[in-house]
C-alpha positions as CSV (number, residue, x, y, z in Angstrom):
1,M,105.5,77.3,89.2
2,S,108.7,77.2,87.2
3,L,106.6,77.4,84.0
4,V,104.7,80.5,85.3
5,F,107.8,82.3,86.5
6,A,109.7,81.6,83.2
7,F,106.9,83.3,81.1
8,L,106.2,86.0,83.7
9,K,109.8,87.1,83.9
10,K,109.3,89.4,80.9
11,Y,106.5,91.2,82.8
12,R,108.2,91.3,86.2
13,A,108.1,95.2,86.3
14,A,104.3,95.2,85.9
15,S,103.9,92.3,88.3
16,L,106.0,94.1,91.0
17,L,104.0,97.3,90.5
18,A,100.7,95.4,90.8
19,L,101.9,93.9,94.1
20,L,103.2,97.2,95.4
21,M,99.9,99.0,94.7
22,M,98.1,96.1,96.3
23,V,100.3,96.3,99.4
24,I,99.6,100.1,99.7
25,E,95.9,99.5,99.4
26,L,96.1,96.7,102.0
27,A,98.1,98.8,104.4
28,V,95.5,101.5,104.4
29,E,92.7,99.0,104.9
30,L,94.5,97.4,107.9
31,A,95.0,100.8,109.5
32,Q,91.3,101.6,109.3
33,P,90.1,99.5,112.4
34,Y,93.0,101.0,114.4
35,L,91.9,104.5,113.4
36,I,88.3,103.7,114.3
37,S,89.4,102.6,117.8
38,K,91.2,106.0,118.2
39,I,88.0,107.8,117.2
40,I,86.0,105.9,119.7
41,D,88.4,106.0,122.7
42,D,90.1,109.4,122.2
43,G,87.2,111.3,120.5
44,I,83.7,109.9,121.2
45,A,84.5,108.7,124.8
46,N,86.0,112.1,125.7
47,S,83.5,114.1,123.7
48,D,86.4,115.7,121.7
49,L,85.1,116.5,118.3
50,G,88.5,117.8,117.2
51,V,90.0,114.3,117.6
52,V,87.0,112.8,115.8
53,W,87.5,115.2,112.8
54,M,91.2,114.7,112.7
55,W,91.2,110.9,112.7
56,G,88.0,110.9,110.5
57,G,89.8,113.1,107.9
58,I,92.8,110.8,107.9
59,L,90.4,107.8,107.4
60,I,88.8,109.4,104.4
61,V,92.1,110.5,102.7
62,G,93.4,107.0,103.3
63,A,90.3,105.5,101.6
64,V,90.8,107.6,98.5
65,F,94.5,106.7,98.4
66,A,93.6,103.0,98.7
67,F,91.0,103.3,95.9
68,A,93.6,104.8,93.5
69,A,96.2,102.2,94.4
70,G,93.6,99.5,93.8
71,I,92.9,100.8,90.3
72,A,96.6,100.9,89.5
73,S,97.1,97.4,90.8
74,S,94.3,96.1,88.6
75,F,95.8,97.8,85.5
76,F,99.3,96.4,86.0
77,A,98.0,92.9,87.0
78,S,95.9,92.8,83.8
79,F,98.8,93.9,81.6
80,A,101.1,91.2,83.1
81,S,98.5,88.3,82.9
82,Q,97.4,89.1,79.4
83,G,101.0,89.4,78.1
84,F,101.9,86.1,79.9
85,A,98.9,84.3,78.3
86,S,99.7,85.7,74.8
87,D,103.4,84.6,75.0
88,L,102.5,81.2,76.4
89,R,99.9,80.6,73.8
90,E,102.2,81.5,70.9
91,T,105.0,79.4,72.4
92,L,102.6,76.4,72.6
93,Y,101.5,76.9,69.0
94,D,105.0,77.1,67.8
95,K,105.9,74.0,69.7
96,V,103.0,72.1,68.2
97,Q,104.0,73.3,64.7
98,S,107.5,72.0,65.2
99,F,106.3,68.5,66.2
100,S,107.2,65.7,63.9
101,Y,104.1,63.8,62.6
102,S,104.9,60.9,65.0
103,V,105.1,63.2,68.0
104,F,102.0,65.1,67.0
105,S,99.9,61.9,66.9
106,R,100.6,61.4,70.6
107,F,98.1,64.1,71.5
108,A,94.4,64.2,70.5
109,T,93.6,67.3,68.5
110,S,90.8,68.2,71.0
111,S,93.4,68.0,73.8
112,L,95.8,70.3,72.1
113,I,93.0,72.8,71.5
114,T,91.9,72.7,75.1
115,R,95.5,73.2,76.3
116,M,96.1,76.2,74.1
117,T,92.8,77.8,75.0
118,G,91.2,76.7,78.2
119,D,94.4,75.8,80.1
120,V,96.2,78.9,79.1
121,T,93.2,81.0,80.0
122,Q,93.0,79.3,83.4
123,L,96.7,80.2,84.1
124,Q,96.0,83.8,82.8
125,D,93.1,84.2,85.2
126,T,95.1,82.7,88.1
127,I,98.0,85.1,87.6
128,F,95.7,88.1,87.5
129,M,93.8,87.0,90.6
130,S,97.1,86.2,92.3
131,L,98.6,89.6,91.7
132,R,95.3,91.4,92.5
133,F,93.6,89.3,95.2
134,M,95.1,85.9,96.0
135,T,98.4,87.4,97.4
136,R,96.3,89.8,99.3
137,V,94.4,87.1,101.2
138,P,97.3,85.7,103.2
139,L,98.5,89.3,103.8
140,V,95.1,90.3,105.2
141,V,95.1,87.3,107.5
142,V,98.6,87.8,108.8
143,G,98.2,91.6,108.9
144,S,94.9,91.4,110.8
145,V,96.3,89.0,113.4
146,V,99.4,91.2,113.9
147,M,97.3,94.4,114.2
148,A,94.9,92.8,116.5
149,M,97.7,91.9,118.8
150,V,99.1,95.4,118.6
151,V,95.8,96.9,119.6
152,N,95.2,94.4,122.4
153,F,97.7,91.5,122.8
154,K,95.4,89.3,124.9
155,L,92.3,89.5,122.6
156,G,94.5,89.3,119.5
157,L,96.0,86.1,120.8
158,L,92.7,84.4,120.3
159,L,93.0,85.0,116.5
160,A,96.6,84.0,116.5
161,L,95.7,80.6,117.9
162,T,92.7,80.0,115.6
163,V,94.1,81.0,112.2
164,P,96.9,78.3,111.9
165,L,94.4,75.5,112.4
166,L,92.3,76.8,109.6
167,L,95.3,77.2,107.3
168,V,96.3,73.6,107.7
169,F,92.8,72.5,106.9
170,V,92.6,74.7,103.8
171,L,96.0,73.4,102.5
172,W,94.9,69.8,102.9
173,I,91.8,70.6,100.9
174,M,93.8,72.2,98.1
175,R,96.1,69.2,97.9
176,R,93.3,66.8,97.5
177,A,91.4,69.0,95.0
178,G,94.5,69.3,92.7
179,S,94.3,65.7,91.5
180,M,90.5,65.9,91.2
181,F,90.6,68.9,88.9
182,K,93.3,67.2,86.8
183,N,90.6,64.6,86.1
184,V,88.1,67.3,85.3
185,Q,90.5,68.7,82.6
186,K,90.8,65.2,81.1
187,R,87.1,64.9,80.9
188,L,86.9,68.3,79.2
189,D,89.3,67.0,76.6
190,K,87.0,64.1,75.9
191,V,83.9,66.4,75.6
192,N,85.8,68.6,73.2
193,G,86.7,65.5,71.2
194,V,83.1,64.5,70.9
195,I,82.1,68.0,69.8
196,Q,84.9,68.1,67.2
197,E,84.0,64.7,65.7
198,N,80.3,65.7,65.6
199,L,80.8,69.0,63.9
200,T,83.3,67.6,61.4
201,G,81.0,64.7,60.5
202,I,77.7,66.6,60.6
203,R,76.8,65.7,57.0
204,L,77.4,62.0,57.6
205,I,75.5,62.1,60.9
206,R,72.4,63.6,59.2
207,V,72.5,61.2,56.2
208,F,72.7,58.2,58.5
209,V,70.1,59.7,60.8
210,R,72.4,59.3,63.8
211,M,71.6,62.5,65.6
212,K,70.0,60.7,68.5
213,H,73.0,58.4,68.9
214,E,75.4,61.4,68.8
215,N,73.3,63.4,71.3
216,G,73.4,60.4,73.6
217,R,77.2,60.1,73.2
218,F,77.6,63.8,74.0
219,A,75.3,63.6,77.0
220,A,77.3,60.6,78.4
221,S,80.6,62.4,78.0
222,S,79.2,65.7,79.4
223,G,77.6,63.8,82.3
224,K,80.9,62.4,83.3
225,L,82.5,65.8,83.2
226,M,79.6,67.2,85.4
227,K,80.1,64.3,87.9
228,N,83.8,64.9,88.2
229,T,83.4,68.7,88.5
230,V,80.7,68.4,91.1
231,S,82.9,66.0,93.2
232,A,85.8,68.4,93.1
233,L,83.6,71.4,93.9
234,R,81.9,69.6,96.7
235,L,85.2,69.0,98.4
236,T,86.5,72.6,98.0
237,E,83.2,74.1,99.1
238,T,83.3,72.3,102.5
239,T,86.0,74.8,103.5
240,M,83.6,77.8,103.7
241,P,81.1,76.4,106.3
242,F,84.0,75.1,108.5
243,I,85.9,78.4,108.3
244,M,82.8,80.4,109.2
245,L,82.0,78.1,112.1
246,V,85.5,78.4,113.6
247,M,85.9,82.2,113.0
248,N,82.4,83.0,114.3
249,A,83.3,81.1,117.5
250,A,86.5,83.2,117.7
251,I,84.5,86.5,117.4
252,V,82.1,85.4,120.1
253,A,85.2,84.6,122.3
254,V,86.7,88.1,121.5
255,L,83.4,89.8,122.5
256,W,83.0,87.6,125.6
257,F,86.5,88.2,127.0
258,G,86.5,91.8,125.7
259,R,83.4,92.5,127.8
260,A,85.2,91.1,130.9
261,D,88.4,93.1,130.1
262,I,86.4,96.3,129.7
263,A,84.8,95.8,133.1
264,A,88.2,95.0,134.6
265,G,89.8,98.0,132.9
266,G,92.2,95.8,130.8
267,A,90.7,96.9,127.5
268,T,88.7,99.8,126.0
269,V,85.6,99.7,123.9
270,G,87.6,100.9,120.9
271,E,90.1,98.1,121.3
272,V,87.4,95.5,121.4
273,V,85.7,97.0,118.4
274,A,89.0,97.0,116.5
275,V,89.9,93.4,117.3
276,A,86.4,92.3,116.4
277,N,86.8,94.2,113.1
278,Y,90.1,92.5,112.4
279,A,88.4,89.2,113.1
280,L,85.7,90.0,110.6
281,R,88.3,90.8,108.0
282,T,90.1,87.6,108.7
283,I,86.8,85.7,108.1
284,G,86.3,87.5,104.8
285,A,89.9,86.6,103.8
286,L,89.8,83.0,104.9
287,S,86.4,82.4,103.3
288,A,88.1,83.3,100.0
289,F,90.4,80.3,100.5
290,S,87.8,77.9,99.2
291,W,87.7,79.9,95.9
292,I,91.6,80.1,96.0
293,A,91.7,76.3,96.5
294,V,89.5,75.8,93.4
295,T,91.5,78.3,91.3
296,F,95.0,77.0,92.3
297,S,94.0,73.4,91.9
298,R,92.7,74.0,88.4
299,A,95.7,76.2,87.6
300,G,98.1,73.4,88.8
301,A,96.4,70.9,86.6
302,S,96.5,73.3,83.6
303,A,100.2,74.1,84.2
304,Q,101.0,70.3,84.2
305,R,99.1,69.8,80.9
306,V,100.8,72.8,79.3
307,K,104.2,71.8,80.5
308,E,103.6,68.3,79.1
309,V,103.4,69.8,75.6
310,L,106.4,72.1,76.1
311,D,108.6,69.4,77.5
312,T,107.7,66.9,74.7
313,Q,110.9,65.9,72.9
314,N,110.6,66.0,69.2
315,G,111.9,63.3,66.8
316,E,115.7,63.3,66.4
317,F,115.4,64.0,62.6
318,E,113.5,67.2,63.1
319,Q,115.7,70.3,62.7
320,N,114.2,73.5,63.8
321,R,116.8,76.1,62.7
322,A,115.7,79.2,61.0
323,Y,116.1,79.2,57.2
324,G,115.5,81.7,54.4
325,Q,112.4,81.8,52.3
326,E,111.9,80.2,48.9
327,N,113.4,82.0,46.0
328,G,110.3,83.1,44.1
329,A,111.2,86.6,42.8
330,S,110.5,86.0,39.1
331,A,107.3,84.7,37.4
332,A,109.3,81.9,35.7
333,A,107.4,79.2,33.8
334,F,107.1,75.8,35.3
335,A,109.3,74.3,32.7
336,A,112.2,76.4,34.0
337,S,115.4,74.8,35.0
338,R,115.8,73.3,38.5
339,A,118.3,76.0,39.4
340,E,115.6,78.7,38.8
341,R,113.1,76.9,41.0
342,S,115.4,75.5,43.7
343,H,115.0,76.3,47.4
344,R,118.0,77.5,49.2
345,A,118.8,77.5,52.9
346,A,120.4,80.4,54.8
347,G,122.5,78.2,57.0
348,G,123.3,74.6,58.1
349,T,123.6,72.9,54.7
350,G,124.7,76.0,52.8
351,N,123.2,76.7,49.4
352,A,122.1,73.1,48.9
353,V,119.7,72.4,46.0
354,V,117.3,69.5,45.9
355,E,117.4,67.9,42.4
356,G,114.8,65.2,43.1
357,A,116.5,61.8,42.7
358,V,115.1,59.4,45.4
359,E,116.4,56.0,46.5
360,F,115.1,53.6,49.1
361,R,117.4,50.9,50.4
362,S,115.8,48.1,52.4
363,V,113.5,50.5,54.2
364,A,111.2,49.2,57.0
365,F,108.7,51.3,58.9
366,K,106.0,51.0,61.6
367,Y,104.1,53.8,63.2
368,P,105.3,54.9,66.7
369,T,102.1,53.9,68.4
370,S,102.0,50.4,66.8
371,D,104.1,47.3,66.6
372,I,102.7,46.3,63.2
373,K,105.2,46.7,60.3
374,V,103.7,48.9,57.7
375,L,106.6,48.7,55.2
376,E,109.3,46.1,55.0
377,D,112.4,45.8,52.9
378,I,111.4,48.5,50.3
379,S,114.1,49.2,47.8
380,F,113.9,51.2,44.5
381,R,115.6,54.1,42.8
382,I,114.2,56.9,40.6
383,G,116.2,59.6,38.9
384,A,115.4,63.3,39.1
385,G,112.5,64.5,36.9
386,K,111.0,61.0,36.5
387,R,107.5,59.7,37.4
388,V,106.8,56.9,39.9
389,A,103.3,55.3,40.1
390,I,102.5,53.4,43.3
391,M,99.7,50.9,43.3
392,G,98.3,48.5,45.9
393,A,95.3,47.5,47.8
394,T,94.0,49.5,50.8
395,G,96.4,49.2,53.7
396,S,99.3,48.1,51.5
397,G,101.5,51.0,52.7
398,K,101.3,53.4,49.7
399,S,100.7,56.6,51.7
400,S,103.1,55.5,54.4
401,L,105.9,55.1,51.8
402,V,105.5,58.7,50.4
403,Q,105.2,60.2,53.8
404,L,108.8,59.1,54.5
405,I,110.1,61.3,51.7
406,P,109.2,64.7,53.3
407,H,110.3,63.2,56.6
408,L,106.9,63.3,58.2
409,Y,108.0,60.0,59.8
410,D,111.4,58.4,60.3
411,R,112.0,54.9,59.0
412,D,112.9,52.1,61.4
413,K,115.5,50.4,59.2
414,G,117.2,50.9,55.9
415,E,118.2,54.1,54.3
416,I,116.5,56.8,52.2
417,R,118.7,58.9,50.0
418,I,117.8,62.2,48.2
419,D,120.2,63.1,45.4
420,G,122.6,60.5,46.6
421,R,122.8,61.9,50.2
422,S,121.1,60.3,53.3
423,I,117.8,62.0,54.1
424,D,119.2,62.5,57.7
425,E,121.9,64.8,56.3
426,W,119.3,67.2,54.7
427,D,117.9,70.0,56.6
428,T,114.2,69.1,57.1
429,N,112.9,72.6,56.3
430,L,114.9,72.8,53.1
431,L,113.8,69.4,52.0
432,R,110.1,70.1,52.6
433,R,110.3,73.4,50.8
434,S,111.4,71.5,47.8
435,I,108.4,69.1,47.9
436,G,104.9,69.7,46.7
437,Y,102.6,67.4,48.7
438,V,98.9,66.7,48.0
439,P,97.5,64.5,50.7
440,Q,94.7,61.9,50.4
441,E,92.3,64.0,52.5
442,V,91.9,67.4,50.9
443,L,92.2,70.4,53.2
444,L,91.3,73.9,52.1
445,F,91.5,77.0,54.3
446,T,89.0,79.8,54.8
447,G,89.7,82.5,52.3
448,S,89.7,83.1,48.6
449,I,90.7,80.6,45.9
450,R,93.8,82.8,45.1
451,E,94.8,82.7,48.8
452,N,94.4,79.0,49.0
453,I,96.7,78.4,46.0
454,A,99.2,81.0,47.2
455,W,99.2,79.2,50.6
456,G,101.8,76.9,48.9
457,R,104.1,79.8,48.4
458,E,103.0,83.1,49.9
459,E,105.1,85.4,47.6
460,A,103.9,83.7,44.4
461,S,102.8,86.2,41.8
462,F,99.3,86.1,40.3
463,E,100.8,84.9,37.0
464,E,102.4,81.9,38.8
465,I,99.1,81.2,40.6
466,E,97.3,81.2,37.2
467,E,99.9,79.0,35.7
468,A,99.6,76.4,38.5
469,A,95.8,76.5,38.2
470,K,96.1,75.8,34.4
471,I,98.4,72.8,34.9
472,A,96.0,71.5,37.6
473,Q,93.1,71.9,35.2
474,I,91.1,74.2,37.5
475,H,91.8,77.6,35.8
476,E,88.7,77.5,33.5
477,T,86.5,76.5,36.3
478,V,87.7,79.3,38.5
479,E,87.3,81.9,35.7
480,K,83.6,81.0,35.4
481,L,83.0,81.8,39.1
482,P,81.4,85.2,39.8
483,N,84.5,86.6,41.5
484,G,87.1,84.4,39.8
485,Y,90.2,83.9,41.9
486,E,88.8,86.1,44.6
487,T,85.8,83.8,45.2
488,L,85.6,83.0,48.9
489,L,85.5,79.3,49.9
490,G,83.2,78.0,52.5
491,Q,84.5,76.1,55.5
492,R,86.9,73.4,54.2
493,G,85.8,74.2,50.7
494,V,82.2,73.1,51.2
495,N,81.0,75.0,48.1
496,L,83.3,73.0,45.8
497,S,83.0,69.5,44.4
498,G,85.4,66.8,45.4
499,G,87.2,67.0,42.0
500,Q,87.5,70.8,42.2
501,K,89.0,70.6,45.7
502,Q,91.5,68.0,44.6
503,R,92.6,70.2,41.7
504,L,93.0,73.3,43.9
505,S,95.2,71.2,46.2
506,I,97.3,70.2,43.3
507,A,97.6,73.8,42.1
508,R,98.7,74.7,45.7
509,A,101.5,72.1,45.5
510,L,102.5,73.1,42.0
511,V,102.9,76.8,42.8
512,R,105.8,75.9,45.0
513,R,107.7,74.9,41.9
514,P,108.7,71.6,43.6
515,A,111.6,69.4,42.9
516,I,109.5,66.5,44.1
517,L,105.7,66.3,43.7
518,I,103.7,63.8,45.7
519,L,100.1,63.1,44.7
520,D,98.7,60.8,47.4
521,D,95.6,59.4,45.6
522,S,94.7,63.0,44.8
523,T,93.2,62.4,41.4
524,S,90.6,59.8,42.5
525,A,87.7,62.3,42.1
526,L,88.7,63.4,38.6
527,D,87.1,62.0,35.5
528,L,89.4,60.1,33.0
529,A,89.6,63.0,30.6
530,T,90.5,65.6,33.2
531,E,93.0,63.3,34.8
532,S,94.6,62.6,31.4
533,R,95.0,66.3,30.7
534,L,96.5,66.8,34.1
535,L,99.0,64.0,33.7
536,E,100.0,65.3,30.3
537,A,100.6,68.8,31.7
538,L,102.7,67.4,34.5
539,E,105.1,65.8,31.9
540,D,106.2,69.3,30.9
541,I,107.3,70.1,34.5
542,S,110.8,69.2,35.5
543,C,110.1,67.5,38.8
544,T,110.1,64.0,40.2
545,T,106.5,62.9,40.6
546,F,105.2,60.2,43.0
547,L,101.6,59.3,42.0
548,I,99.5,57.0,44.2
549,T,96.7,55.6,42.1
550,Q,94.4,52.7,41.5
551,K,94.0,53.4,37.8
552,I,96.1,51.6,35.2
553,S,95.4,54.6,32.9
554,S,97.5,56.7,35.2
555,T,100.4,54.4,35.3
556,R,101.1,53.7,31.6
557,A,103.4,56.8,31.2
558,A,105.2,56.2,34.5
559,D,109.0,55.6,34.4
560,L,108.6,53.2,37.4
561,I,105.6,51.4,38.8
562,L,105.7,50.1,42.3
563,L,103.2,47.4,43.2
564,L,102.8,47.0,47.0
565,D,101.1,44.3,48.9
566,E,100.9,44.2,52.8
567,G,103.9,46.6,53.1
568,R,106.1,44.7,50.7
569,L,107.3,45.6,47.2
570,I,106.2,42.6,45.1
571,A,106.9,44.1,41.7
572,G,108.5,47.1,40.1
573,G,109.1,48.3,36.5
574,T,107.5,50.0,33.6
575,H,104.0,49.2,32.4
576,D,105.3,46.9,29.6
577,E,107.7,45.1,32.0
578,L,105.0,44.5,34.6
579,M,102.6,43.2,31.9
580,R,105.2,40.6,31.1
581,T,106.3,39.7,34.7
582,S,103.5,40.4,37.2
583,E,100.4,38.3,37.2
584,L,98.7,40.7,39.7
585,Y,99.4,43.7,37.5
586,R,98.0,41.9,34.5
587,H,94.9,41.0,36.5
588,I,94.3,44.6,37.5
589,H,94.8,45.7,33.9
590,E,92.3,43.2,32.6
591,S,89.7,44.0,35.2
592,Q,89.9,47.7,34.6
593,Y,89.7,47.3,30.8
594,E,86.6,45.1,31.2
595,Q,85.0,47.9,33.2
596,G,85.9,50.4,30.5
597,E,88.2,52.4,32.7
598,A,91.2,52.4,30.4
599,L,89.6,52.9,26.9
600,H,91.6,56.0,26.3
601,A,94.9,54.0,26.5
């Protein structure tokens, strides 16, 4: 509830007005049976049409007034609930965006999507229904009992004794249903996970003819969701028959004792009719408790899941202060000095500039969810503007090493220094703005080619976008497209080849004018000639480059080559040095030359 009140505080005026209009509407409705009793006893029983018209007129005016109040209540309730959901969804999204990579990996992507959509929508609907109807239900029950006792205390006492027993039963049902609906939400996460995997890998599924297998996997997951949902609903739906049984018995008792009281002169016909009317209203309100039990149980489970994300503590190294935007006012060439392409912060570290010198000192690392050491005792130093090539077998820790530079993860031991200063002393946002990162898995966004390149630096001019594309060796390809840079990309760049997507990703990193450029095996889909032109063009850029590659042809011009094996640095040096000192490097060199992969060297 604290979560709901915290985000609803902004809309307290609309919420209070919604409740006020609902109370006015309810007050008129609770007065109606009393007015009807007056019409019967004072008007019809005495054949006095004047009394009938008077109370009848009041009844009609009250109904119109209640209708207007109901419309206003719905309007204010809708405004408050929609605003609440919008703010909560944005806060959740901002929180997820602020997660360090290690924290982000704790949650399944499908679970985060469900929490930001389904769970927030569940809370939104619950708030609307609470302001409009759910708060009304207990007021109807209490108000009906009180008014019944005002009309005829003896008959009203029958309702007063019956209702508390039913409320205890309903609260017990709601408590049990809460944990059951929490399991339902977890099952929904798993169903969404299967859907996400299936849609993402649809090509592979079709090529391997695994449609039947995937259909079966989805059916199994969906079946478990159905089973859990049915169990929860079966429990909550038992409230309706039980409430109807008890309340109908109470109405029969009211009519039975009311007949006796009318005969004895202790009650009038109008009073019995009014009490029976209040009993019927109580039945209607209590019957809604089964629906309330379902709604609140689901909302409780959703609130816990949302709160779990909001309460998640981020990594200590993540700094989430607000900083200024990159300095990109001029269309400077990529060979401009570092001062012209530096990224400056608005606070914290002052006007710090990342030059690009990187040093690892006995660095060790393992992923937060694993006890296996991925990197151990890694030490090297590279000056600003130099090129580092990283080689090693699959699983040797190459990608893990470069992910420590932009602080996607924090090392477990050792020290990483940027420009002679510990990476912990740098503002994370400033550091990342100074890095161009091209991941192993290419990710392009829906939009035009120009927008995808400019995604690296939103304020980049068209000339800067073109310059980045030229260096990435994609400019000529783009110009041949029907709409050039305005060509729209399919989902995840489906209408481009693997090499074209890699080069667009490189252009997106280059347009940032980075001090440090990280290419995580992002030239693997390029032919030797294109890769050679790209690497030659990168030599004219004044930035420190980390290149993960399996090709000797890509390492020859590197200032430092790091050879990794099972997380350890087994050799380091230039191409000529490693040819003299590393048997493994010589073996790689010879095997690739035999395959004709390094003929251009």
